[in-house]
N, C-alpha and C positions, 0 to 999 in steps of 0.2 A: 225485499228483505232488507231488515234494519243494515247499516254497516256494521254494528258489533256484531251480529252474526254472520255476515260474509266472513271474519276475519280467519276463522278457521277453515274454512274451506280454499280462501287462499293460501294459506299455509301449507295445506294438505296439495294444494297444485303446485305450490313451490319444490316441497321434497318431491312429489313423483316428477318433472322434472329435472331435478338436480340428479335424482337417483339415475335417470333415463340418460342425461349427460355423461354421467360417472362410467356407464357400462356401453355408452356410444362411443365416445372421444378416443377412446385406449386404440380401439378397432378401426375409426377414423385417422388418426396417425399413422398405425401401422399400416394402413394403405395408402395414403399420402405418401411415405416413406417407398415404397414398392416401385421397384425399373420399369416401365413404359415396354423395355426388353431384358429380359431374362435369358440368359446362354448359359447351358449348362453342355457338360461331355459325355459321353455315352457309357452310361453304367452308374452315374452320378445319382442318387437321390434327392429332391428337394419334395418338402411338405409345407402344405398352406393350411391354415385353420381359421375360420370366421366364425363369432357368432351371430343370432339373431338380432338384431333386423339385417343383417349383412350375410350375403351367402355368393358362392360363386359356381355359376352357369358354364357348363360344358357340351360343347356339340355334340351331333353324334358320328361324323364323318374325322374325329379325332385320332391322331396316331397312335399307334401301340404301346403301352406303358404309362398313360394319364388313368388313373384310377380317382374315382369320387365316391365319396360316402356320405349317408345320411345317420350315425347310429350305425345300429348295426346293418343299415338298409345300402344295398352295394350297386352304386349305377355303372353297370355293364358296358362293354364295348360296344358301340353301334344305339345307344342308347343318349340321348339330352335330358336334360334337365338340371337341377339346382342343387346344390348339395353344401354340406356345414366344410368339409375335408376332403382335401385333394394332396393325393401322391403322386410326383412325377420319375420314375423310373424306366428309360429307354435305352437297349443295348443297340440302335440304329439311331442313325440320323433322319432328321426331321425337322418340322416346324407343325406350331399349335397355337391355340391360343385361350385365354383364361380371361372370362367375364365377369367380373365383381359387379354386384346387385344389392342395391341396397331399398328394402320392400319392392323385390320386383324392378326396381328401375335399375338399369346399367348406369353404373358410374365409373366405372376404369375396365380399360381393357390391354391385357398384357399379353404380348407377343412372347411364345414359347420358341428358341431356339436350341435344338439339341446337336452337335458339332462339334467335332476332335479340336481341341486349341491347336494354333500352330506351335513347331517346335523351335525355338532358337539357342542361340547359343550367348550365357549370361555373358555380361560385361567385367567391369569392375577395374578394365583397364584406366589410367589417366591419362586426360586427354587436355589440350588448350584448346579454347576457342578463337578464330580468326573473323574479325568482322569481314575482313578485305585483305588480300594480299601485300595492300600499299594501302597508301594516303592516310587521313583522318575523317571522323565521324564529328560531323556537328549535332553538337548536345544543346547548344542554347545560345541565347542571344543575352548581350546586357548593353546598356547605354556608357558612352564613352564621352569626355567632355576634352571640348578644346580652348586654349588659353586664354578663350573669353567667357569660359566655363557654360558654353552653349551645349547643352544634348545634342547628342547623334546615336542613331541606330543604324552604323554606313551597311551594315553585312544584312541587315534583316529587308534594309529599305532596297538594297539591289537585288531581292529576290531568292536570298540564302535561306534555305528552310531546316530546320533539326532533322536530322535523319540524312541529310546530306554527306556524299564521301566527297572530300576534298584530295584531288588528286595532282594538282599543280597550280603554281603563282605565276603567271607571266610566261608560261612556258617550261617554268622550273619543276620537275618531277618533285612530289610531297612522297617520302618514305614513311617519315614517323614522327611525332608528334613535336620533336627538336628541329626540325625543319623549317615546321612553318616561321617563327618570330625570325629567325635568321635571312627567310626569303623576304618576309616582309619589309624589316628593316633596310635591305639592300635596295630592293626593287623601289618601294616609297621616296626614299631619298631623290630618285630621278624627277619627283615632280610630276610624275604623269600617272593618271589611273591604272590600277589594278586589273589585269583580268583572271578569275577564277575559274578553273577548270572542273566542274561537279558532277558526280554521277547520283542521278535521282532515278528510281524504278527501272532502272538498266539503260537510261537514256545518259548520253552524257552532253552535259549544258556547259554554258559559260556566261559569268555575270561578271558585267565590269563594276567599280566603284573605285571613291575616295575615301583612302585612310584618315582619320583621323589624326591630327599633329599635333603633340604635345610637348610643349619644351620646360623643361627642367633649370627653374630660376636659378639656382645655384652653378651649375657649370655650364649653362646655356645649350647643351646638348638635347636633342631634337627626340622623341621616339614615335612611332605610326601606331594605331589600333585600329583593328577591323571590328570591333566587339562581339567577338563571336567566342563560345567555348568549344573545344573541340577533344576529342577523348583518341588514343591509339585505338587501332582497332583489335586489339589484343584484349579481348572481355573476359582472362583470367582461366584457372585450372578448374576443371571439373574431373567428374568419370563416367565412362559409358555405360550403359545401362544392359543391350542385348546388340546383338547382333544376328539378321534373319540370312542362312547361306543361301535360301533357295532365292529369293528377292534380292539381297543384298541391300537391302535397307538394315538402320541402324534406329537406335532413341538412345538419346541421353538428357542427363541432367535432372527432369524430371520437374522445371520450370522454366519460365521465360527469361529469357537473358535481357534487363533491361541498362540503360546506359544513366546519364546526368538527371534527377529529376524523376527517376521513374521512368523516364521517356523509351520505350520500343525501338530496338534496336535494328534498323532493315539489314537483312542476313542473304541479299541476292547475288552476293558474293563471298559469302561465308563459308569458311572451311574449319575442319578438325584437326588438330594435328598431334602426332604422339608427344607425350608431357612425360618428364621427369621428376619425381618429388626429392626435393633437396634440403628439406627442411619442415618442423613442424612448430607452429604455434599452439599450444595447449588451451584449450577452452577452461574457463573458468564461470561461473554465476554471474550474470550480467557481462561478460566480455566473449563473446564467441571468439574460439580459435580456428586457423588456418592452414591451408597445404601451401606451404610455399615449391612452387613447379619452374620449371625452365623449358624451355622448347625454341628451338631454332628458327622457326617458321616454314619458308615454300619445300626447305629439306625433309621437313618433317611430317608432311600433309598427308593423312590418310583418309581423309572424307570430305563431302562438299555437302552443305548445308541446305537445304531446301524449304523447312519450316523451322518456325520461331514459334511456339505455341506455348498456352497456360501450364501444360503437361511436359514441357521438354522439347528440345530441337528434334529435328528428324532430317531423315536425308540418304545418303547411298556413300558406300564406302570403296575406294580404290581397288583394295584387295583386301582377301579375307584376313580375319583374327580369330587367334586359337586361345582356349582359356585352359590352364593347367589343373584345374579343378574340375571342369566339367567339358572334356574334349570332344563330345555328342551333345547334339541337342536334345534340351530338354521342356516340356510341354508349358505353356504360360497358363497360369491358373486362372480361371471364372472367377471374377468378386463372388460368387458364392460359396467355393472354395476355400475361400481364405479364413482361418480361423485365431483368435486367441491365442497365445503358446511360444514355444520356442520356435527360433529360425534364425538364418543365418544370413552374412553379408558379407559380399565381396569388397574390397576396395584396395588401393595402396597406400601404404604411408612410408616406404623408402623407395628411392629407385623406380624401377619399375614392375616391382614384384606383387602379382595379386596374390592379399590374403584372404584368409576364412577367417570369422569373427563371429563369436556366438550372442546373438539379441533375444530380445522377447517383444512379440507381437502384444502390446498390450490392449488395444481397443482396436476393432474394425466398425467404421460408420456403413450404414445402410444408403448408400449412395443413391441417385436414382438417375445421373447423370454425369457427363466426363468432370471432374474436379479433382485439384490437386492433394489435397487433406483427405486421403482415406482412410489412412492408420496410423496410431498412434504408438511407437517402436521406443523400445528403449535396450540400449547397450549394457549389455552384461558381461563381456567379456573380460576378464581382469587384463590382458595383457596391452588391449588397445584402450582401455580405460588410463592406464598408466601411462600410454605412449601419448594419447589424446586430448585425456578427458572427457571423450565419449565423443558426440557427432561434431566436426566442425566443417567449416567451409572449403571446398575442393571433394566433399565427397556426395554431393548433391550428385544424383543419377546411380549411387552403388547398388547393386542389383540386390535386391533382399528374395531368398529362398526356403521356401517352406514344403516337407515333404517331397523334395523331387522335383518341384514348378517353383519357375519364376512367378513371384506373387507379386512385385512393386518393386520402387525405387525408393532412396530417402529423399524427401526435398527440403526441409527444414529442420533447424535447430531450436527447442526450447530457450531462449534467451537465457533465462530463469533456472534453467537443469538441462545442462551441455551435454547430459545421461541420455536425454530421451527428445524427441523429434516426431515430426509427420511424415509420414510416405504415401506415396501416389500409387495406384492398384496399376498392375503390370496390362492387364485386360483394357483400363483407358487407354495407357499409352497405345495399347495394338489398335484401338478403336482409330485412335488419331491419326498412328501412322497410314491406316487402310483409308482413310477421307482423305489424306496427302497424295497417297498413292498413283492417283490418276495425274495430279499436278506433276510431281514426280517423273512420270513416265512422260508427259508430254514436253517438259523440260528436256530430258537426255535424247528424244528422239529429238527435239531441235537442233541440239549439239551436233548430234553425229550428222 
């Protein structure tokens, strides 16, 4: 066939291919966004529909409440086969599978879990986070120069690592960051090596090093340096998301605690403490606001931290907590139950009083795995907007409630619009807690 004669054929083929791609691509994206495990509660209705060449295969021995149809034709219980639409509504708990096929070839398997969601007490309580009850956290190394201009990394060369908890220098206890320099200057002036006592991964270690001496040329005074960045173990103020009275577990913050240069902070000895909010710095476009909180430390400890994860901190409380707005536990929402629309958040803006504020869930993302940014929310409550300007630092972890269910927690603010921010799904926090439950139980057993 001459080249000129082949051109219409090629154009036709390209158009056909393009039309097929337009028909298939939206379906493929929809399937890709579908979770590997779908959790729904008894009585909840779930629909899934696909167009050819995709189909949904149902097994004959599926549990009651899974109905498949192909147009007017119904796939009865006890029959296996492929269909274009599936409705799931079961009044009883159970498990099953949906197999998605492309031209009859399996491409995705979805595990269905129908079960009652746990009930929890919503949080809203202001909390302070202590990485440890005493000592300082090593968050980085820096070079120091001696009087001759030679560069050293004394602490790093001695084996001190980022994340170590420094609790003593030459046997003198380090309680807070202001203790470090005074002890270094006092002990280094003796002309002997310094012995640092550290805690790393629950083990107590000692490292010996020679501090670098540098003399002030104007007055002749000497100062000594270790080449360390350190931070106080207080990681700031946040909000408790929920408390499970049956397990004594809690979840909070909705995001990971990080230190200098976004380094993850170890929380082997971490605690949460009751905090009081004493002031508010309002948020503005480009300038996130913050809660100003105080806590006294050891006397205010209410719980232990056993997990520092991308979607929050988790652990156990030393005593139960109550919520004036929700004295009885409420169910945790599944991801599938969350809808755009009105909701409320609980948080503290003064003292320790938990208040309710109106918000709107503007967008719900269809996530297939545990992630922190599952929703976009907007503060609509006039009182909260007046007092804070919207979402501010310290609100992280504030619970979001919709239709009587805990649906998520505040995680991040939009820097250019403090009235809006992200939230994490409560189901993901619950799943993370379940993953950590074995670890928490083991630690508690060892401690006892």
